[in-house]
N, CA, C and O of each residue as an XYZ file, in Angstrom:
452
protein
N      24.841    -40.367     -6.489
C      25.340    -39.090     -6.950
C      26.788    -38.941     -6.471
O      27.101    -39.225     -5.315
N      27.655    -38.497     -7.366
C      29.064    -38.347     -7.016
C      29.298    -37.086     -6.181
O      28.449    -36.197     -6.112
N      30.452    -37.038     -5.562
C      30.829    -35.866     -4.767
C      30.836    -34.612     -5.638
O      30.351    -33.557     -5.228
N      31.388    -34.738     -6.842
C      31.432    -33.603     -7.762
C      30.044    -33.124     -8.153
O      29.787    -31.920     -8.193
N      29.145    -34.065     -8.443
C      27.769    -33.693     -8.804
C      27.069    -32.993     -7.642
O      26.345    -32.017     -7.838
N      27.294    -33.503     -6.430
C      26.695    -32.863     -5.249
C      27.194    -31.433     -5.101
O      26.413    -30.514     -4.854
N      28.497    -31.255     -5.254
C      29.079    -29.924     -5.142
C      28.557    -28.975     -6.202
O      28.272    -27.813     -5.913
N      28.429    -29.461     -7.429
C      27.923    -28.608     -8.508
C      26.470    -28.225     -8.267
O      26.067    -27.102     -8.572
N      25.682    -29.147     -7.724
C      24.297    -28.822     -7.388
C      24.221    -27.733     -6.326
O      23.422    -26.803     -6.434
N      25.062    -27.856     -5.292
C      25.117    -26.827     -4.248
C      25.588    -25.494     -4.824
O      25.075    -24.437     -4.457
N      26.560    -25.550     -5.722
C      27.076    -24.324     -6.341
C      25.994    -23.634     -7.166
O      25.858    -22.412     -7.108
N      25.225    -24.403     -7.932
C      24.136    -23.818     -8.731
C      23.102    -23.151     -7.825
O      22.646    -22.044     -8.109
N      22.739    -23.819     -6.747
C      21.777    -23.229     -5.803
C      22.321    -21.933     -5.213
O      21.598    -20.942     -5.111
N      23.579    -21.941     -4.831
C      24.226    -20.750     -4.272
C      24.199    -19.600     -5.284
O      23.857    -18.467     -4.945
N      24.563    -19.911     -6.519
C      24.595    -18.866     -7.548
C      23.200    -18.294     -7.802
O      23.035    -17.079     -7.919
N      22.205    -19.163     -7.887
C      20.828    -18.683     -8.112
C      20.383    -17.749     -6.988
O      19.763    -16.714     -7.237
N      20.704    -18.124     -5.752
C      20.339    -17.270     -4.608
C      21.014    -15.906     -4.683
O      20.492    -14.920     -4.163
N      22.169    -15.852     -5.327
C      22.911    -14.595     -5.465
C      22.517    -13.821     -6.728
O      23.127    -12.801     -7.049
N      21.496    -14.310     -7.440
C      20.996    -13.586     -8.601
C      21.582    -13.975     -9.941
O      21.373    -13.277    -10.933
N      22.315    -15.081     -9.987
C      22.872    -15.557    -11.247
C      21.844    -16.423    -11.967
O      20.996    -17.057    -11.339
N      21.933    -16.436    -13.277
C      21.124    -17.339    -14.099
C      22.072    -18.392    -14.659
O      23.081    -18.054    -15.277
N      21.755    -19.658    -14.446
C      22.596    -20.748    -14.942
C      22.329    -20.915    -16.436
O      21.199    -21.176    -16.849
N      23.374    -20.763    -17.236
C      23.275    -20.880    -18.692
C      23.542    -22.318    -19.131
O      22.838    -22.855    -19.987
N      24.556    -22.930    -18.542
C      24.938    -24.287    -18.927
C      25.656    -24.944    -17.751
O      26.294    -24.283    -16.931
N      25.531    -26.241    -17.700
C      26.203    -27.017    -16.656
C      26.904    -28.183    -17.327
O      26.324    -28.853    -18.182
N      28.134    -28.424    -16.948
C      28.954    -29.490    -17.534
C      29.084    -29.339    -19.046
O      28.911    -30.299    -19.797
N      29.389    -28.126    -19.475
C      29.635    -27.877    -20.902
C      30.885    -28.644    -21.314
O      31.944    -28.504    -20.703
N      30.746    -29.457    -22.358
C      31.862    -30.278    -22.821
C      32.197    -29.970    -24.271
O      31.320    -29.721    -25.100
N      33.483    -29.994    -24.545
C      33.973    -29.948    -25.924
C      35.252    -30.784    -25.945
O      35.620    -31.386    -24.936
N      35.917    -30.820    -27.077
C      37.103    -31.673    -27.195
C      38.227    -31.277    -26.229
O      39.117    -32.081    -25.949
N      38.187    -30.038    -25.720
C      39.233    -29.546    -24.818
C      39.003    -29.924    -23.359
O      39.929    -29.872    -22.550
N      37.770    -30.304    -23.020
C      37.462    -30.639    -21.632
C      36.070    -30.190    -21.237
O      35.142    -30.230    -22.045
N      35.928    -29.760    -19.983
C      34.606    -29.437    -19.442
C      34.655    -28.193    -18.563
O      35.612    -27.975    -17.821
N      33.609    -27.386    -18.661
C      33.399    -26.264    -17.746
C      32.246    -26.665    -16.837
O      31.181    -27.047    -17.321
N      32.447    -26.585    -15.529
C      31.432    -27.037    -14.581
C      30.130    -26.253    -14.717
O      29.065    -26.844    -14.896
N      30.210    -24.928    -14.634
C      29.006    -24.087    -14.692
C      29.312    -22.829    -15.494
O      30.357    -22.202    -15.322
N      28.386    -22.476    -16.366
C      28.431    -21.183    -17.047
C      27.185    -20.444    -16.597
O      26.067    -20.937    -16.753
N      27.383    -19.266    -16.041
C      26.269    -18.498    -15.477
C      26.337    -17.065    -15.983
O      27.324    -16.638    -16.581
N      25.267    -16.347    -15.725
C      25.220    -14.945    -16.122
C      24.595    -14.125    -15.000
O      23.618    -14.531    -14.370
N      25.185    -12.973    -14.778
C      24.618    -12.010    -13.839
C      24.771    -10.641    -14.486
O      25.885    -10.163    -14.703
N      23.640    -10.020    -14.790
C      23.686     -8.742    -15.491
C      24.315     -8.926    -16.857
O      23.907     -9.799    -17.623
N      25.303     -8.108    -17.160
C      25.956     -8.208    -18.464
C      27.276     -8.978    -18.390
O      28.141     -8.817    -19.250
N      27.426     -9.815    -17.357
C      28.660    -10.583    -17.166
C      28.404    -12.077    -17.320
O      27.539    -12.648    -16.656
N      29.172    -12.695    -18.208
C      29.150    -14.142    -18.380
C      30.247    -14.708    -17.480
O      31.397    -14.273    -17.542
N      29.880    -15.683    -16.640
C      30.796    -16.191    -15.621
C      31.045    -17.682    -15.854
O      30.112    -18.484    -15.888
N      32.314    -18.034    -16.011
C      32.729    -19.424    -16.153
C      33.195    -19.891    -14.778
O      34.137    -19.339    -14.211
N      32.522    -20.917    -14.246
C      32.755    -21.339    -12.860
C      33.404    -22.714    -12.792
O      32.971    -23.658    -13.452
N      34.433    -22.802    -11.994
C      35.055    -24.071    -11.651
C      34.633    -24.405    -10.226
O      34.764    -23.580     -9.322
N      34.126    -25.619    -10.031
C      33.654    -26.047     -8.714
C      34.588    -27.133     -8.194
O      34.858    -28.116     -8.884
N      35.075    -26.949     -6.983
C      35.903    -27.957     -6.323
C      35.253    -28.311     -4.996
O      34.950    -27.436     -4.185
N      35.043    -29.606     -4.786
C      34.347    -30.084     -3.591
C      35.221    -31.100     -2.864
O      35.818    -31.979     -3.485
N      35.288    -30.972     -1.561
C      36.056    -31.901     -0.735
C      35.254    -32.257      0.514
O      34.392    -31.495      0.952
N      35.550    -33.423      1.076
C      34.914    -33.853      2.325
C      35.666    -33.345      3.547
O      35.093    -33.226      4.631
N      36.953    -33.045      3.371
C      37.767    -32.538      4.475
C      38.942    -31.750      3.902
O      39.104    -31.643      2.687
N      39.749    -31.206      4.793
C      40.896    -30.394      4.367
C      42.207    -31.174      4.379
O      43.288    -30.585      4.409
N      42.105    -32.486      4.356
C      43.299    -33.329      4.424
C      44.327    -32.958      3.352
O      45.532    -33.006      3.601
N      43.855    -32.594      2.178
C      44.754    -32.216      1.085
C      44.657    -30.723      0.789
O      44.965    -30.291     -0.322
N      44.234    -29.936      1.768
C      44.124    -28.491      1.597
C      42.701    -28.058      1.291
O      41.785    -28.876      1.212
N      42.541    -26.773      1.122
C      41.236    -26.204      0.769
C      40.869    -26.630     -0.653
O      41.754    -26.791     -1.494
N      39.591    -26.812     -0.930
C      39.193    -27.223     -2.276
C      39.716    -26.294     -3.380
O      40.154    -26.769     -4.428
N      39.674    -24.986     -3.154
C      40.092    -24.049     -4.204
C      41.573    -24.189     -4.558
O      41.992    -23.776     -5.640
N      42.364    -24.765     -3.659
C      43.790    -24.929     -3.934
C      44.050    -25.930     -5.058
O      45.162    -25.999     -5.581
N      43.040    -26.697     -5.428
C      43.178    -27.666     -6.516
C      43.048    -27.016     -7.893
O      43.250    -27.679     -8.911
N      42.715    -25.737     -7.933
C      42.609    -25.033     -9.220
C      43.996    -24.481     -9.550
O      44.324    -23.337     -9.234
N      44.788    -25.319    -10.185
C      46.172    -24.991    -10.505
C      46.256    -24.044    -11.697
O      45.257    -23.780    -12.366
N      47.452    -23.539    -11.953
C      47.670    -22.677    -13.111
C      47.315    -23.411    -14.404
O      46.736    -22.822    -15.316
N      47.660    -24.690    -14.480
C      47.308    -25.486    -15.655
C      45.802    -25.565    -15.853
O      45.312    -25.442    -16.976
N      45.069    -25.771    -14.764
C      43.602    -25.825    -14.827
C      43.044    -24.468    -15.247
O      42.100    -24.405    -16.035
N      43.611    -23.391    -14.733
C      43.163    -22.053    -15.115
C      43.352    -21.824    -16.613
O      42.457    -21.308    -17.282
N      44.510    -22.206    -17.135
C      44.770    -22.034    -18.567
C      43.823    -22.875    -19.410
O      43.350    -22.422    -20.452
N      43.545    -24.097    -18.967
C      42.606    -24.961    -19.689
C      41.207    -24.340    -19.693
O      40.515    -24.383    -20.710
N      40.788    -23.765    -18.565
C      39.471    -23.119    -18.499
C      39.397    -21.911    -19.429
O      38.355    -21.652    -20.031
N      40.488    -21.180    -19.545
C      40.507    -20.049    -20.484
C      40.299    -20.536    -21.919
O      39.533    -19.942    -22.677
N      40.983    -21.615    -22.283
C      40.822    -22.173    -23.639
C      39.400    -22.702    -23.845
O      38.818    -22.523    -24.915
N      38.852    -23.345    -22.834
C      37.475    -23.838    -22.917
C      36.494    -22.685    -23.091
O      35.553    -22.784    -23.879
N      36.706    -21.600    -22.366
C      35.829    -20.431    -22.487
C      35.903    -19.852    -23.895
O      34.879    -19.468    -24.460
N      37.104    -19.786    -24.465
C      37.243    -19.297    -25.841
C      36.464    -20.181    -26.801
O      35.784    -19.683    -27.698
N      36.561    -21.482    -26.616
C      35.824    -22.419    -27.461
C      34.322    -22.207    -27.322
O      33.596    -22.210    -28.316
N      33.857    -22.025    -26.093
C      32.431    -21.790    -25.853
C      31.973    -20.518    -26.567
O      30.929    -20.515    -27.219
N      32.740    -19.454    -26.446
C      32.353    -18.169    -27.039
C      32.302    -18.235    -28.562
O      31.477    -17.566    -29.185
N      33.176    -19.034    -29.162
C      33.169    -19.192    -30.619
C      31.913    -19.926    -31.075
O      31.363    -19.614    -32.131
N      31.456    -20.893    -30.293
C      30.341    -21.736    -30.723
C      28.973    -21.307    -30.191
O      27.959    -21.886    -30.582
N      28.922    -20.306    -29.307
C      27.652    -19.855    -28.731
C      27.554    -18.341    -28.816
O      28.466    -17.623    -28.409
N      26.446    -17.871    -29.344
C      26.264    -16.419    -29.394
C      25.862    -15.911    -28.015
O      25.133    -16.575    -27.278
N      26.347    -14.733    -27.686
C      25.948    -14.097    -26.435
C      26.189    -12.605    -26.558
O      26.974    -12.152    -27.392
N      25.510    -11.858    -25.727
C      25.639    -10.404    -25.773
C      26.249     -9.857    -24.486
O      26.060     -8.688    -24.148
N      26.972    -10.696    -23.782
C      27.597    -10.261    -22.529
C      28.719     -9.270    -22.819
O      29.510     -9.459    -23.743
N      28.772     -8.228    -22.027
C      29.825     -7.219    -22.172
C      31.098     -7.614    -21.438
O      32.193     -7.181    -21.797
N      30.946     -8.438    -20.410
C      32.085     -8.807    -19.564
C      32.161    -10.314    -19.388
O      31.152    -11.015    -19.464
N      33.369    -10.799    -19.152
C      33.622    -12.211    -18.867
C      34.382    -12.300    -17.560
O      35.149    -11.405    -17.204
N      34.154    -13.401    -16.847
C      34.824    -13.568    -15.567
C      34.993    -15.058    -15.270
O      34.194    -15.884    -15.711
N      36.038    -15.386    -14.521
C      36.274    -16.755    -14.071
C      36.162    -16.786    -12.555
O      36.904    -16.095    -11.857
N      35.234    -17.590    -12.048
C      35.017    -17.735    -10.611
C      35.358    -19.159    -10.186
O      35.315    -20.090    -10.991
N      35.695    -19.311     -8.918
C      35.887    -20.629     -8.322
C      34.920    -20.749     -7.153
O      34.824    -19.848     -6.319
N      34.209    -21.862     -7.101
C      33.358    -22.165     -5.951
C      33.995    -23.334     -5.219
O      34.070    -24.447     -5.741
N      34.451    -23.067     -4.011
C      35.150    -24.029     -3.176
C      34.160    -24.530     -2.127
O      33.665    -23.754     -1.310
N      33.876    -25.834     -2.156
C      32.841    -26.385     -1.280
C      33.443    -27.453     -0.377
O      34.035    -28.425     -0.845
N      33.280    -27.254      0.914
C      33.754    -28.197      1.917
C      32.533    -28.817      2.586
O      31.696    -28.111      3.148
N      32.438    -30.153      2.522
C      31.269    -30.860      3.052
C      31.559    -31.511      4.403
O      31.022    -32.580      4.693
N      32.375    -30.905      5.214
C      32.707    -31.444      6.537
C      31.645    -31.048      7.556
O      30.956    -30.042      7.379
N      31.513    -31.820      8.599
C      30.631    -31.516      9.732
C      29.155    -31.406      9.358
O      28.396    -30.737     10.059
N      28.737    -32.040      8.283
C      27.322    -32.094      7.938
C      26.717    -30.853      7.318
O      25.582    -30.898      6.843
N      27.438    -29.752      7.309
C      26.898    -28.532      6.705
C      27.883    -28.016      5.663
O      29.051    -27.782      5.974
N      27.416    -27.837      4.420
C      28.333    -27.361      3.381
C      28.824    -25.945      3.664
O      28.059    -25.069      4.067
N      30.120    -25.747      3.442
C      30.705    -24.410      3.528
C      31.117    -24.020      2.116
O      31.976    -24.660      1.510
N      30.496    -22.965      1.601
C      30.743    -22.537      0.228
C      31.514    -21.227      0.244
O      31.084    -20.239      0.840
N      32.660    -21.239     -0.421
C      33.448    -20.035     -0.622
C      33.394    -19.712     -2.108
O      33.892    -20.477     -2.934
N      32.792    -18.585     -2.445
C      32.658    -18.160     -3.838
C      33.719    -17.095     -4.096
O      33.634    -15.980     -3.581
N      34.709    -17.448     -4.892
C      35.798    -16.527     -5.212
C      35.517    -15.936     -6.588
O      35.722    -16.588     -7.611
N      35.047    -14.694     -6.597
C      34.747    -14.015     -7.856
C      36.040    -13.515     -8.489
O      36.971    -13.101     -7.798
N      36.075    -13.563     -9.832
C      37.238    -13.076    -10.574
C      38.519    -13.725    -10.038
O      39.512    -13.047     -9.774
N      38.473    -15.041     -9.885
C      39.557    -15.789     -9.242
C      40.857    -15.762    -10.045
O      41.946    -15.850     -9.477
N      40.738    -15.640    -11.353
C      41.942    -15.580    -12.202
C      41.610    -14.933    -13.521
O      42.484    -14.787    -14.375
């Protein structure tokens, strides 16, 4: 299992514990991929997951650049065009996962951008 897959699995577990329902994982289209699409109440949440083994190159969430944010917005638009949903609200979250010292540290940044 890759580092990214491990992080996404931890992120899904974290979201479920917080009351989210996972709608899709690794949604792909010609524009790229959305790691996790979840729902909580009437909010559809597009999640980007970043996982690191250490902070050598900074916190995991710091890898979500402006370019990545814009790409995720376009991916979300593509998803909404091709999938029906009745969500009243949309949100972009980042789940930053650090796997140092044997215990995962998960930082869930709601409405990150």
